[in-house]
PAFI-349121 format. One record per residue: residue in one letter; x negated, z negated, y of N, C-alpha, C, O in turn. Coordinates in steps of 0.05 Angstrom, whole numbers, padded with zeros to 5 digits, always signed. Example, Ala and Ser with C-alpha at 12.3 -4.5 7.8 and 13.67 -1.06 7.14 Angstrom:
% residues 2
a-00264-00156-00114-00246-00156-00090-00264-00156-00066-00285-00169-00066s-00257-00142-00045-00273-00143-00021-00258-00157+00001-00268-00161+00023
% end
This chain:
% residues 364
m-00575-02474+03405-00568-02451+03435-00559-02428+03423-00575-02414+03409t-00534-02422+03426-00525-02393+03419-00531-02364+03429-00525-02342+03419d-00553-02374+03463-00560-02345+03481-00577-02334+03475-00594-02334+03493t-00584-02319+03449-00606-02300+03439-00626-02296+03465-00646-02310+03465m-00623-02281+03483-00639-02271+03502-00646-02303+03511-00669-02308+03503l-00637-02320+03520-00646-02348+03531-00660-02363+03526-00671-02375+03545a-00665-02371+03492-00675-02381+03469-00704-02361+03466-00724-02374+03460e-00706-02338+03467-00723-02317+03474-00741-02320+03491-00764-02323+03486v-00728-02319+03524-00742-02331+03551-00762-02351+03539-00786-02349+03534l-00746-02369+03536-00755-02399+03534-00779-02405+03521-00797-02420+03530r-00778-02389+03490-00797-02387+03475-00819-02379+03486-00835-02394+03496d-00820-02355+03484-00849-02335+03504-00854-02337+03530-00873-02328+03542r-00836-02348+03539-00852-02356+03576-00847-02384+03582-00857-02390+03603l-00840-02396+03575-00846-02431+03587-00867-02435+03589-00871-02450+03609p-00887-02430+03577-00920-02446+03579-00926-02415+03599-00951-02412+03601r-00916-02399+03610-00924-02380+03637-00917-02392+03649-00936-02404+03660l-00895-02401+03656-00879-02416+03685-00909-02441+03687-00925-02440+03706y-00912-02460+03667-00929-02475+03678-00960-02465+03681-00975-02482+03690a-00965-02453+03678-00991-02446+03680-00982-02418+03709-00965-02435+03716a-00980-02407+03719-00974-02395+03744-00966-02419+03761-00956-02408+03781g-00964-02448+03764-00954-02462+03773-00926-02467+03778-00914-02460+03798a-00917-02479+03756-00893-02482+03768-00890-02515+03764-00906-02525+03748d-00873-02532+03776-00872-02553+03772-00854-02566+03746-00834-02555+03737a-00866-02587+03737-00858-02588+03701-00822-02605+03713-00801-02605+03699n-00826-02618+03739-00802-02626+03742-00782-02611+03751-00759-02619+03754d-00792-02585+03759-00765-02562+03780-00760-02545+03748-00740-02531+03747v-00777-02547+03725-00769-02528+03701-00748-02557+03687-00731-02547+03672g-00746-02581+03688-00735-02596+03683-00708-02592+03695-00686-02594+03684t-00711-02588+03715-00680-02588+03725-00667-02566+03713-00649-02567+03697l-00679-02543+03723-00672-02524+03720-00660-02518+03685-00642-02502+03677m-00677-02536+03670-00660-02533+03640-00633-02547+03632-00617-02544+03613s-00635-02570+03662-00613-02585+03651-00588-02572+03663-00565-02580+03657r-00593-02548+03681-00578-02531+03697-00561-02514+03684-00537-02509+03690i-00577-02501+03662-00569-02467+03652-00560-02469+03621-00567-02488+03606e-00543-02443+03611-00535-02452+03586-00537-02424+03579-00535-02419+03555a-00543-02398+03598-00540-02378+03584-00557-02360+03606-00558-02365+03630i-00573-02335+03592-00587-02328+03606-00572-02308+03646-00581-02297+03667g-00556-02313+03637-00542-02304+03667-00541-02328+03696-00535-02326+03720d-00549-02351+03677-00549-02379+03699-00583-02379+03708-00587-02391+03729w-00612-02365+03694-00630-02364+03697-00646-02350+03730-00668-02355+03740p-00624-02334+03739-00635-02320+03765-00626-02337+03785-00639-02346+03804v-00589-02345+03776-00581-02363+03806-00605-02389+03799-00619-02388+03819e-00611-02401+03789-00618-02427+03785-00650-02427+03800-00658-02443+03817w-00660-02407+03790-00689-02408+03799-00686-02397+03833-00704-02401+03849e-00660-02383+03840-00668-02375+03872-00663-02404+03880-00682-02413+03892r-00638-02423+03877-00637-02447+03884-00660-02466+03881-00660-02483+03899l-00674-02467+03868-00699-02482+03865-00712-02464+03888-00718-02476+03908a-00717-02440+03886-00737-02426+03912-00731-02433+03941-00748-02435+03958n-00702-02437+03945-00690-02434+03968-00703-02471+03980-00712-02478+04002e-00698-02490+03952-00692-02518+03966-00726-02517+03974-00729-02532+03994r-00756-02504+03967-00780-02493+03975-00785-02484+03994-00806-02491+04004l-00765-02462+04009-00762-02457+04028-00754-02472+04054-00765-02468+04076e-00733-02491+04052-00722-02510+04063-00748-02532+04068-00752-02540+04091m-00763-02541+04049-00783-02557+04054-00800-02542+04065-00807-02553+04086g-00817-02511+04060-00836-02503+04083-00836-02501+04111-00855-02500+04127e-00799-02501+04116-00796-02495+04141-00778-02519+04154-00761-02517+04171a-00788-02545+04140-00783-02577+04149-00819-02578+04162-00826-02586+04184a-00835-02567+04140-00857-02584+04151-00864-02569+04176-00876-02580+04195l-00856-02542+04178-00870-02526+04205-00866-02536+04231-00880-02533+04251l-00843-02551+04227-00828-02561+04250-00851-02579+04253-00865-02577+04273r-00858-02597+04234-00869-02616+04237-00900-02618+04245-00913-02638+04249s-00908-02589+04246-00943-02583+04244-00957-02580+04220-00980-02570+04220r-00949-02587+04204-00944-02592+04168-00953-02570+04170-00933-02556+04175a-00985-02548+04168-00991-02523+04163-00996-02524+04126-00981-02512+04111l-01016-02539+04118-01017-02538+04098-00999-02543+04080-01001-02527+04061s-00974-02566+04076-00955-02569+04066-00934-02543+04061-00926-02535+04039a-00924-02530+04092-00915-02507+04082-00923-02482+04073-00906-02465+04068g-00952-02478+04071-00959-02461+04055-00959-02464+04026-00957-02447+04009a-00962-02488+04023-00954-02494+03999-00926-02492+03988-00924-02484+03965a-00902-02499+04003-00883-02488+04000-00866-02467+04000-00844-02464+03990f-00879-02452+04014-00866-02424+04014-00879-02411+03986-00867-02399+03968q-00916-02419+03989-00915-02406+03968-00897-02408+03941-00887-02389+03928a-00893-02438+03934-00882-02433+03912-00851-02433+03907-00838-02438+03886a-00840-02423+03942-00813-02414+03939-00823-02379+03923-00816-02371+03901s-00836-02369+03939-00846-02332+03919-00850-02340+03893-00829-02335+03882l-00866-02351+03876-00871-02357+03857-00839-02360+03836-00834-02350+03815y-00826-02376+03852-00801-02368+03835-00779-02362+03835-00760-02365+03820f-00786-02350+03862-00767-02317+03869-00772-02301+03843-00754-02292+03829h-00800-02297+03840-00801-02279+03818-00797-02277+03795-00792-02257+03781f-00799-02308+03789-00795-02317+03756-00754-02321+03762-00742-02331+03743a-00741-02316+03781-00719-02303+03783-00715-02279+03772-00696-02276+03757q-00730-02262+03776-00720-02240+03781-00739-02224+03757-00742-02200+03763f-00753-02232+03731-00769-02230+03719-00759-02221+03690-00767-02205+03673v-00742-02237+03692-00721-02229+03662-00700-02209+03666-00689-02198+03647f-00695-02204+03689-00667-02190+03693-00671-02163+03700-00692-02156+03709f-00651-02148+03695-00648-02119+03690-00617-02111+03688-00610-02088+03684d-00606-02125+03689-00570-02126+03685-00566-02119+03714-00555-02097+03714d-00570-02127+03741-00570-02111+03765-00590-02104+03783-00601-02123+03793l-00601-02076+03792-00631-02082+03803-00621-02076+03823-00631-02053+03822g-00612-02075+03839-00600-02086+03869-00606-02113+03873-00620-02123+03891e-00590-02126+03848-00592-02154+03848-00632-02164+03855-00644-02178+03871k-00640-02151+03835-00675-02151+03824-00686-02151+03852-00699-02170+03860r-00678-02125+03870-00696-02121+03885-00695-02143+03908-00713-02148+03923r-00675-02151+03907-00661-02169+03936-00674-02188+03929-00683-02201+03947l-00679-02196+03904-00697-02216+03897-00734-02217+03906-00752-02228+03919q-00728-02197+03888-00764-02180+03893-00765-02184+03926-00778-02204+03931r-00758-02174+03941-00754-02177+03970-00762-02202+03992-00775-02204+04013r-00743-02221+03970-00738-02254+03975-00778-02260+03970-00797-02270+03982q-00773-02246+03946-00805-02264+03933-00830-02254+03954-00847-02271+03960a-00832-02224+03967-00847-02221+03982-00854-02227+04014-00874-02227+04028d-00826-02233+04017-00817-02252+04049-00832-02276+04051-00849-02284+04066a-00818-02287+04024-00836-02318+04018-00873-02326+04030-00883-02339+04047f-00884-02303+04002-00909-02297+04003-00919-02295+04030-00939-02306+04038a-00903-02278+04046-00926-02266+04068-00923-02294+04096-00941-02299+04112r-00887-02316+04094-00895-02335+04098-00915-02355+04090-00920-02375+04105a-00925-02352+04073-00942-02372+04065-00976-02366+04060-00993-02383+04054a-00980-02333+04064-00998-02323+04067-01028-02332+04087-01051-02336+04079p-01019-02334+04111-01031-02345+04122-01045-02372+04132-01064-02379+04147l-01023-02387+04113-01022-02416+04107-01048-02429+04088-01065-02447+04090l-01042-02412+04074-01062-02417+04045-01100-02422+04051-01110-02418+04073h-01108-02429+04034-01132-02445+04035-01152-02427+04009-01152-02435+03985p-01170-02402+04017-01176-02388+04040-01143-02373+04044-01129-02367+04024p-01133-02368+04071-01106-02347+04071-01105-02328+04062-01128-02319+04062a-01087-02308+04048-01090-02280+04038-01083-02265+04056-01064-02272+04070t-01096-02243+04061-01100-02218+04080-01089-02202+04068-01100-02194+04047p-01055-02188+04079-01038-02168+04068-01048-02149+04064-01066-02146+04080i-01045-02126+04044-01069-02095+04049-01042-02070+04042-01024-02073+04025a-01045-02054+04054-01028-02029+04033-01046-02017+04026-01066-02012+04040v-01042-02008+03998-01074-01975+03997-01049-01960+03993-01025-01963+03988p-01073-01937+04000-01041-01914+04004-01059-01900+03973-01082-01899+03966f-01038-01894+03966-01031-01879+03937-01004-01870+03925-00983-01882+03921d-01016-01839+03920-00996-01824+03913-00965-01824+03929-00944-01826+03916g-00966-01820+03960-00948-01819+03969-00936-01849+03980-00921-01849+03999v-00946-01880+03965-00935-01890+03975-00953-01913+03979-00976-01906+03975a-00950-01942+03987-00964-01961+03989-00974-01988+03970-00958-02006+03972l-00989-01991+03959-00992-02006+03941-00987-02036+03953-01006-02041+03968r-00977-02050+03952-00986-02076+03959-00999-02092+03958-00999-02097+03934a-01018-02112+03971-01038-02129+03965-01047-02150+03984-01043-02150+04008h-01062-02171+03968-01068-02182+03981-01098-02187+03975-01106-02188+03951l-01115-02189+03998-01140-02202+04000-01136-02236+04003-01119-02248+04016r-01166-02250+03983-01169-02272+03993-01198-02274+03990-01209-02265+03970v-01215-02287+04017-01237-02293+04018-01244-02320+04014-01234-02337+04029p-01264-02329+03994-01274-02357+04004-01286-02364+04024-01301-02345+04031k-01289-02388+04043-01301-02395+04063-01319-02410+04053-01321-02422+04032g-01339-02406+04080-01363-02424+04071-01381-02413+04066-01402-02423+04074l-01381-02392+04054-01409-02376+04043-01424-02347+04057-01414-02332+04073a-01445-02346+04047-01469-02328+04065-01460-02307+04067-01480-02302+04081g-01449-02289+04067-01460-02252+04060-01434-02243+04049-01419-02259+04038p-01430-02215+04051-01407-02206+04039-01400-02212+04006-01419-02216+03990r-01375-02213+03997-01371-02231+03973-01364-02213+03946-01352-02191+03949p-01372-02221+03923-01362-02206+03897-01336-02210+03901-01325-02230+03911c-01324-02185+03890-01293-02190+03882-01282-02179+03860-01290-02161+03845v-01252-02198+03862-01243-02191+03827-01219-02178+03831-01202-02193+03841l-01210-02152+03825-01183-02137+03822-01168-02151+03801-01174-02144+03779l-01149-02169+03803-01131-02181+03788-01103-02160+03782-01090-02150+03800n-01098-02155+03755-01078-02123+03744-01059-02137+03739-01065-02141+03715p-01035-02150+03742-01005-02156+03723-01000-02143+03703-01009-02120+03698g-00982-02158+03686-00977-02136+03667-00951-02126+03675-00946-02120+03698a-00932-02124+03657-00908-02098+03655-00886-02116+03671-00875-02104+03689d-00880-02140+03667-00863-02162+03681-00878-02166+03705-00868-02159+03726s-00908-02181+03705-00920-02199+03725-00928-02189+03755-00934-02165+03757t-00928-02203+03779-00931-02190+03806-00949-02200+03807-00958-02212+03788k-00962-02197+03831-00991-02210+03855-00984-02233+03860-01002-02248+03867e-00960-02244+03858-00948-02267+03873-00950-02285+03857-00952-02308+03864e-00950-02274+03822-00962-02297+03798-00983-02312+03803-00986-02334+03792f-01000-02300+03821-01025-02303+03809-01039-02320+03827-01063-02318+03826h-01029-02337+03845-01046-02361+03859-01061-02385+03850-01080-02394+03862t-01053-02395+03827-01070-02409+03804-01097-02395+03794-01120-02404+03798l-01093-02375+03781-01109-02358+03772-01130-02345+03800-01154-02342+03793e-01126-02339+03824-01141-02338+03847-01156-02360+03848-01180-02356+03847n-01146-02387+03850-01164-02413+03857-01181-02408+03836-01198-02393+03844e-01185-02413+03812-01212-02405+03793-01232-02388+03802-01256-02394+03806f-01224-02368+03804-01241-02342+03821-01255-02353+03843-01279-02350+03844l-01241-02368+03864-01249-02374+03891-01263-02390+03896-01273-02393+03918a-01270-02409+03870-01270-02441+03867-01308-02429+03861-01328-02442+03867r-01307-02412+03853-01328-02398+03834-01347-02385+03853-01369-02378+03844g-01339-02379+03888-01344-02356+03903-01346-02329+03902-01364-02316+03912l-01317-02316+03880-01313-02295+03890-01292-02287+03908-01288-02304+03925a-01277-02267+03908-01268-02259+03927-01243-02247+03903-01246-02238+03880t-01217-02253+03922-01190-02237+03897-01182-02224+03913-01176-02230+03936l-01178-02193+03898-01156-02190+03902-01124-02167+03886-01121-02143+03880s-01107-02190+03886-01080-02185+03872-01059-02164+03884-01048-02165+03906y-01055-02146+03864-01037-02117+03881-01022-02114+03860-01022-02128+03840d-01010-02096+03863-00982-02084+03850-00980-02056+03849-00972-02040+03866g-00987-02052+03829-00987-02022+03827-00964-01997+03819-00940-01999+03824p-00972-01981+03811-00943-01957+03799-00927-01976+03784-00938-01992+03768g-00904-01975+03788-00892-01983+03767-00878-02024+03767-00863-02038+03753q-00892-02026+03788-00895-02066+03785-00881-02072+03809-00881-02060+03830g-00869-02097+03801-00856-02107+03829-00828-02100+03838-00806-02100+03826l-00837-02092+03873-00827-02076+03892-00830-02047+03888-00810-02034+03890t-00860-02032+03881-00869-02012+03870-00851-02000+03853-00850-01976+03858s-00833-02009+03833-00821-01995+03815-00796-01985+03826-00777-01978+03812a-00795-01983+03848-00769-01976+03865-00782-01951+03874-00769-01932+03883d-00810-01950+03872-00818-01917+03875-00831-01896+03863-00829-01872+03866r-00844-01909+03848-00861-01899+03827-00855-01918+03789-00843-01938+03783k-00868-01903+03776-00873-01913+03754-00890-01924+03739-00912-01920+03748l-00891-01936+03719-00915-01942+03706-00928-01908+03697-00915-01888+03696r-00944-01910+03694-00964-01887+03689-00986-01899+03671-00990-01923+03670p-01003-01881+03655-01013-01879+03631-01051-01885+03646-01065-01905+03642d-01057-01862+03660-01075-01870+03683-01078-01881+03697-01078-01873+03721y-01085-01913+03690-01089-01927+03709-01108-01936+03728-01109-01950+03748e-01127-01916+03708-01162-01911+03737-01161-01907+03752-01181-01913+03766a-01129-01887+03770-01118-01878+03790-01116-01897+03804-01134-01903+03820p-01095-01910+03800-01096-01921+03818-01114-01951+03825-01114-01962+03848i-01130-01962+03800-01145-01983+03803-01169-01965+03829-01177-01975+03850g-01177-01941+03821-01191-01924+03836-01188-01926+03870-01208-01931+03884a-01167-01924+03881-01156-01930+03899-01157-01952+03914-01159-01949+03938v-01155-01976+03902-01164-02000+03905-01175-02007+03909-01177-02024+03926l-01199-01997+03891-01233-01989+03901-01249-01980+03924-01270-01986+03936d-01221-01957+03926-01225-01946+03951-01226-01958+03989-01243-01955+04007c-01198-01971+03985-01191-01991+04000-01210-02017+04009-01211-02026+04032l-01222-02028+03989-01239-02043+03988-01268-02040+04010-01282-02060+04015d-01274-02012+04019-01296-02001+04035-01292-02007+04060-01309-02002+04077q-01271-02019+04066-01261-02028+04098-01268-02054+04101-01270-02062+04124f-01273-02068+04083-01279-02095+04093-01303-02106+04087-01315-02110+04066d-01309-02111+04113-01346-02117+04116-01344-02149+04096-01364-02149+04081a-01331-02170+04092-01330-02195+04073-01334-02179+04048-01342-02195+04031i-01332-02157+04038-01334-02153+04005-01360-02135+04004-01364-02116+04018d-01376-02144+03985-01392-02132+03972-01381-02115+03941-01380-02121+03918t-01371-02085+03961-01363-02065+03938-01380-02057+03916-01374-02041+03899g-01405-02073+03918-01432-02058+03891-01430-02082+03873-01446-02085+03854r-01406-02106+03879-01405-02130+03864-01380-02129+03854-01367-02148+03863i-01362-02111+03836-01333-02112+03847-01329-02122+03800-01347-02122+03783g-01312-02126+03799-01296-02141+03771-01260-02141+03773-01243-02141+03791l-01262-02140+03745-01246-02130+03745-01225-02157+03717-01236-02170+03699w-01196-02156+03723-01184-02174+03711-01155-02164+03704-01140-02156+03722g-01147-02165+03682-01118-02155+03679-01101-02173+03640-01109-02174+03616r-01078-02180+03655-01066-02189+03627-01047-02166+03621-01037-02148+03635s-01044-02174+03593-01027-02161+03579-01022-02125+03582-01041-02112+03574f-01004-02115+03589-01015-02085+03600-01023-02088+03626-01023-02066+03637g-01033-02112+03647-01054-02109+03660-01084-02106+03644-01103-02094+03655a-01087-02121+03614-01109-02108+03608-01105-02079+03597-01120-02064+03608y-01093-02070+03584-01096-02033+03586-01112-02029+03613-01134-02019+03618c-01091-02041+03629-01101-02011+03658-01132-02018+03663-01150-02001+03668v-01137-02050+03659-01165-02051+03678-01189-02045+03658-01213-02049+03662l-01175-02032+03629-01198-02023+03611-01202-02001+03616-01225-01992+03615r-01182-01986+03624-01186-01951+03631-01204-01958+03665-01226-01948+03671g-01188-01979+03685-01213-01977+03704-01236-01981+03700-01252-01970+03715a-01243-01994+03682-01280-02005+03671-01291-01981+03674-01314-01981+03682t-01280-01958+03670-01293-01927+03663-01301-01917+03696-01312-01896+03700d-01294-01933+03717-01302-01922+03734-01333-01939+03749-01335-01963+03750p-01355-01920+03759-01377-01937+03754-01378-01952+03772-01400-01961+03778r-01355-01961+03785-01372-01985+03810-01361-02007+03800-01365-02026+03815v-01346-02014+03778-01346-02026+03771-01359-02039+03747-01360-02030+03724r-01373-02070+03761-01386-02086+03747-01386-02101+03713-01400-02105+03693a-01365-02104+03721-01358-02122+03697-01309-02127+03699-01291-02128+03715c-01313-02129+03672-01282-02121+03664-01273-02150+03640-01287-02153+03620v-01254-02165+03645-01238-02187+03628-01216-02169+03625-01202-02159+03643a-01214-02164+03594-01179-02153+03594-01167-02185+03569-01182-02191+03551i-01146-02197+03572-01143-02211+03558-01108-02205+03550-01089-02197+03563g-01112-02213+03529-01075-02204+03510-01069-02173+03513-01046-02165+03513g-01092-02156+03515-01085-02126+03514-01077-02118+03491-01079-02133+03472f-01062-02081+03486-01064-02071+03464-01076-02045+03457-01075-02029+03476y-01083-02040+03444-01095-02014+03435-01078-01984+03445-01085-01965+03458d-01051-01992+03430-01034-01971+03429-01011-01983+03427-01002-01997+03408l-01000-01976+03451-00969-01988+03459-00942-01983+03441-00922-01996+03436s-00956-01955+03434-00932-01940+03403-00933-01960+03388-00914-01975+03386a-00959-01965+03372-00954-01977+03349-00943-02004+03347-00929-02012+03328a-00954-02026+03378-00945-02050+03387-00918-02047+03389-00903-02063+03378w-00909-02027+03402-00872-02029+03416-00855-02038+03397-00846-02059+03407a-00847-02035+03377-00830-02044+03340-00833-02074+03344-00813-02087+03344r-00860-02087+03347-00861-02123+03333-00844-02136+03367-00826-02153+03368m-00858-02119+03397-00860-02132+03411-00820-02150+03421-00800-02147+03407p-00822-02169+03450-00793-02184+03440-00774-02170+03457-00788-02158+03474k-00757-02166+03459-00737-02163+03473-00739-02149+03501-00737-02126+03509g-00746-02183+03517-00753-02179+03546-00773-02162+03557-00769-02147+03576t-00800-02164+03540-00819-02148+03534-00811-02120+03540-00819-02110+03561i-00790-02103+03519-00785-02086+03523-00769-02079+03533-00765-02055+03528d-00752-02091+03550-00734-02084+03575-00748-02075+03597-00748-02053+03608a-00772-02111+03605-00793-02100+03627-00807-02068+03617-00801-02053+03636f-00819-02057+03601-00834-02023+03602-00812-02018+03595-00817-02012+03571r-00785-02015+03598-00763-01993+03598-00761-01998+03630-00762-01975+03640h-00759-02009+03641-00754-02017+03670-00774-02006+03688-00769-01997+03710g-00795-02006+03679-00827-01994+03687-00828-01967+03684-00841-01951+03698f-00814-01962+03663-00821-01930+03648-00796-01910+03677-00792-01885+03679g-00787-01930+03694-00756-01910+03710-00732-01920+03700-00712-01908+03706g-00730-01946+03681-00702-01946+03679-00688-01925+03648-00666-01916+03644v-00711-01925+03635-00702-01914+03606-00686-01919+03590-00688-01943+03589s-00667-01910+03573-00662-01927+03538-00690-01946+03517-00714-01952+03519g-00674-01946+03505-00702-01962+03480-00711-01936+03473-00732-01929+03483e-00695-01913+03453-00710-01899+03445-00733-01881+03477-00758-01881+03479e-00719-01872+03489-00742-01867+03506-00766-01872+03512-00786-01858+03514g-00761-01895+03515-00786-01926+03524-00801-01914+03497-00824-01908+03503a-00795-01910+03474-00801-01913+03444-00827-01895+03453-00851-01902+03453v-00813-01860+03466-00834-01845+03460-00853-01839+03484-00875-01828+03487e-00831-01856+03503-00860-01853+03535-00890-01876+03523-00915-01876+03527a-00871-01893+03506-00900-01905+03500-00928-01900+03485-00947-01915+03486r-00924-01871+03469-00940-01861+03460-00960-01845+03483-00971-01823+03478r-00963-01857+03506-00978-01843+03518-00993-01865+03528-01006-01861+03548y-00992-01888+03517-01020-01916+03528-01030-01921+03507-01024-01940+03492r-01047-01904+03502-01071-01908+03491-01102-01908+03497-01112-01893+03513l-01120-01932+03479-01143-01937+03496-01162-01916+03476-01186-01914+03480v-01150-01899+03451-01163-01890+03430-01192-01864+03444-01211-01856+03431d-01186-01856+03474-01202-01837+03479-01217-01844+03514-01228-01829+03530t-01210-01873+03516-01228-01883+03548-01244-01905+03534-01263-01909+03550l-01246-01919+03515-01257-01944+03510-01297-01939+03507-01314-01956+03514a-01303-01912+03495-01329-01913+03503-01336-01899+03520-01358-01889+03518k-01316-01894+03548-01329-01877+03569-01340-01905+03594-01358-01904+03611v-01318-01935+03583-01331-01956+03596-01365-01963+03599-01384-01968+03584g-01361-01958+03627-01399-01973+03632-01408-01997+03642-01428-02001+03656c-01390-02015+03630-01403-02049+03651-01396-02069+03629-01375-02067+03616p-01412-02086+03628-01396-02113+03609-01364-02112+03609-01347-02107+03626v-01363-02120+03583-01336-02136+03583-01329-02153+03567-01346-02158+03550l-01310-02165+03567-01301-02187+03554-01273-02194+03550-01259-02204+03568v-01264-02189+03523-01241-02179+03514-01226-02211+03495-01234-02220+03474v-01209-02219+03509-01193-02245+03501-01161-02244+03488-01140-02236+03498h-01167-02256+03465-01132-02256+03447-01134-02274+03437-01155-02287+03438s-01111-02280+03423-01094-02304+03415-01071-02295+03394-01051-02282+03396g-01089-02314+03369-01076-02308+03338-01052-02311+03346-01040-02290+03349q-01037-02333+03352-01001-02329+03362-00990-02301+03376-00966-02296+03376d-01006-02286+03385-00994-02271+03406-00971-02250+03390-00978-02235+03372n-00950-02253+03397-00919-02240+03385-00915-02213+03407-00893-02203+03407v-00929-02206+03421-00923-02187+03436-00950-02161+03438-00942-02138+03433c-00977-02165+03443-00992-02146+03433-01002-02163+03400-00999-02187+03396p-01012-02146+03382-01027-02147+03360-01059-02161+03366-01077-02150+03379v-01060-02194+03350-01095-02195+03362-01109-02179+03341-01133-02177+03345e-01100-02163+03316-01116-02143+03303-01121-02118+03331-01140-02103+03327d-01113-02114+03345-01117-02099+03371-01138-02100+03387-01151-02083+03400s-01142-02135+03382-01173-02133+03398-01195-02134+03385-01218-02138+03394v-01187-02128+03361-01213-02120+03347-01220-02091+03348-01244-02084+03346r-01194-02071+03354-01204-02054+03345-01210-02036+03370-01219-02013+03371i-01201-02055+03391-01208-02062+03420-01242-02056+03424-01253-02035+03432i-01255-02079+03417-01280-02087+03412-01298-02059+03395-01319-02051+03404d-01285-02046+03371-01296-02024+03357-01297-02009+03380-01321-02006+03384g-01286-01998+03398-01281-01982+03412-01305-01975+03437-01314-01952+03443l-01312-01998+03449-01321-02002+03470-01354-02004+03459-01361-02010+03436p-01374-01998+03486-01402-02001+03472-01411-02027+03468-01394-02045+03470p-01443-02037+03459-01432-02047+03427-01450-02088+03448-01462-02107+03439d-01441-02083+03476-01451-02103+03495-01419-02111+03498-01409-02098+03516a-01410-02120+03491-01379-02124+03491-01371-02146+03472-01373-02146+03448e-01362-02169+03492-01352-02188+03478-01331-02202+03474-01316-02207+03492l-01325-02212+03444-01296-02217+03440-01289-02251+03434-01299-02262+03415q-01271-02266+03452-01265-02289+03441-01230-02288+03436-01212-02279+03450l-01230-02300+03412-01199-02312+03401-01195-02344+03398-01211-02362+03393f-01181-02343+03400-01164-02368+03404-01137-02367+03385-01119-02352+03391e-01137-02384+03362-01121-02380+03345-01095-02404+03351-01074-02406+03339e-01102-02414+03367-01069-02431+03374-01052-02421+03401-01032-02430+03411g-01075-02390+03412-01059-02380+03435-01040-02379+03434-01031-02387+03413n-01020-02369+03453-00998-02356+03453-00997-02324+03472-01006-02329+03495h-00991-02303+03470-00993-02288+03487-01001-02292+03514-00988-02304+03532v-01030-02278+03516-01047-02287+03542-01047-02314+03543-01047-02328+03564c-01048-02325+03513-01060-02345+03522-01050-02377+03544-01060-02399+03549d-01027-02364+03550-01007-02388+03579-01011-02411+03565-01019-02430+03579n-01006-02417+03539-01018-02440+03536-01032-02458+03530-01027-02480+03521i-01057-02445+03536-01080-02461+03532-01093-02449+03563-01111-02432+03559p-01089-02454+03588-01109-02446+03603-01126-02461+03619-01140-02454+03638y-01121-02487+03609-01152-02508+03611-01174-02492+03594-01196-02495+03604k-01174-02477+03574-01185-02461+03561-01199-02444+03569-01221-02448+03578v-01184-02413+03567-01182-02398+03574-01198-02386+03604-01218-02372+03609r-01176-02401+03620-01191-02394+03650-01219-02399+03666-01227-02384+03684p-01229-02419+03660-01262-02428+03664-01267-02409+03645-01290-02402+03652l-01261-02395+03623-01280-02377+03618-01282-02363+03623-01306-02357+03624m-01264-02342+03633-01263-02315+03639-01269-02318+03674-01273-02298+03688a-01269-02339+03684-01285-02339+03710-01307-02347+03718-01316-02347+03742d-01320-02357+03695-01346-02367+03690-01367-02343+03681-01390-02337+03689w-01349-02330+03661-01362-02300+03655-01368-02279+03677-01388-02265+03680l-01342-02281+03696-01355-02258+03719-01365-02269+03740-01380-02260+03757a-01357-02287+03739-01377-02303+03763-01415-02300+03759-01432-02294+03776e-01421-02306+03724-01435-02297+03722-01453-02274+03722-01477-02271+03725r-01430-02254+03717-01441-02223+03724-01438-02206+03746-01441-02182+03742l-01431-02216+03772-01422-02216+03798-01434-02223+03816-01438-02210+03836i-01444-02250+03809-01464-02262+03819-01490-02271+03813-01511-02269+03826g-01485-02284+03788-01517-02283+03776-01523-02306+03764-01535-02308+03742d-01515-02326+03779-01527-02356+03772-01495-02385+03757-01499-02409+03753g-01471-02372+03752-01449-02381+03742-01441-02385+03772-01464-02394+03777g-01428-02386+03797-01418-02382+03825-01427-02392+03836-01439-02413+03829d-01424-02382+03864-01432-02406+03883-01406-02421+03883-01385-02411+03874r-01406-02445+03892-01376-02465+03901-01364-02454+03929-01379-02444+03946a-01351-02455+03930-01340-02460+03957-01338-02466+03979-01314-02474+03979a-01344-02469+03999-01348-02503+04015-01326-02511+04027-01323-02535+04031s-01307-02490+04036-01278-02497+04039-01257-02499+04009-01233-02504+04012g-01267-02496+03987-01244-02499+03964-01227-02480+03962-01232-02458+03972a-01191-02489+03941-01185-02460+03948-01158-02468+03943-01156-02478+03921g-01138-02467+03954-01114-02485+03952-01086-02459+03965-01062-02467+03966
% end
């Protein structure tokens, strides 16, 4: 394969596609159609359009469950179409809008449904969706899911279901510099601020027990939740595949990851990005965390050094826990069957106390 960027994407992100819920047959179809990275957004959009057509056909037959699944898959595929694409920001925005529109069609048809929320913050509205397990008594504890530099809330459907099945509500959101919000705001080092705004917003929902809030974050999102865990309202935090000091990790990161950060920083050059990365450090934050923390990392991580997990643990209060998976890639996307139940159980045990209540209606 002569296209080095395509080779990098397939090396680093193929397990992530499957972990997020991409159908293996769709991925196989995609692989048969692409020869260069320029084919990537086109072919993912084609697959997304096919799922939209399936959803529309299902609605005509009053098959709401099938329609919801098809629209959710379409949204995920539109996300994949744009998440490694930075050459034409107008086209990237168009795909992101299609991603959001497809999920809006899926949201009321999911089990449990996803309620759209606009979180006021810094003069803009952070887009979020809330899912609450059905069939359980009383307000539910809730887990905030924080994306990485190139992920968005629509990528978290299969992960949300892990928490929902254990009786935990989920709120997935795009913060500053993430998803469509990147058009209006940049990534920022003080991510405790937007997380605090999301926590404020949850007060309006009677179905949520705001005394039992957990945080979960992947990659850059792991950095975000470790800052957010300094908020006294947070009861537990899981950080997977995060960094201690972005500047120290910058030079080793794959080009696609650096491009995602450059975009999130406001479309800066590589040199400007390296300078901006110096602002993203946990050295003065970790000792202020006041809740239990689980740090998950992997031995084959080529984005955030595995050594950073030890630096993070050393800086946290002594009750913090570390789980290392030597065979794991970045964020352990190649072993979701090991890490996702672990993370969901850990949060359920701390937010519910008995390992989690099973939702009567399930999740899907």
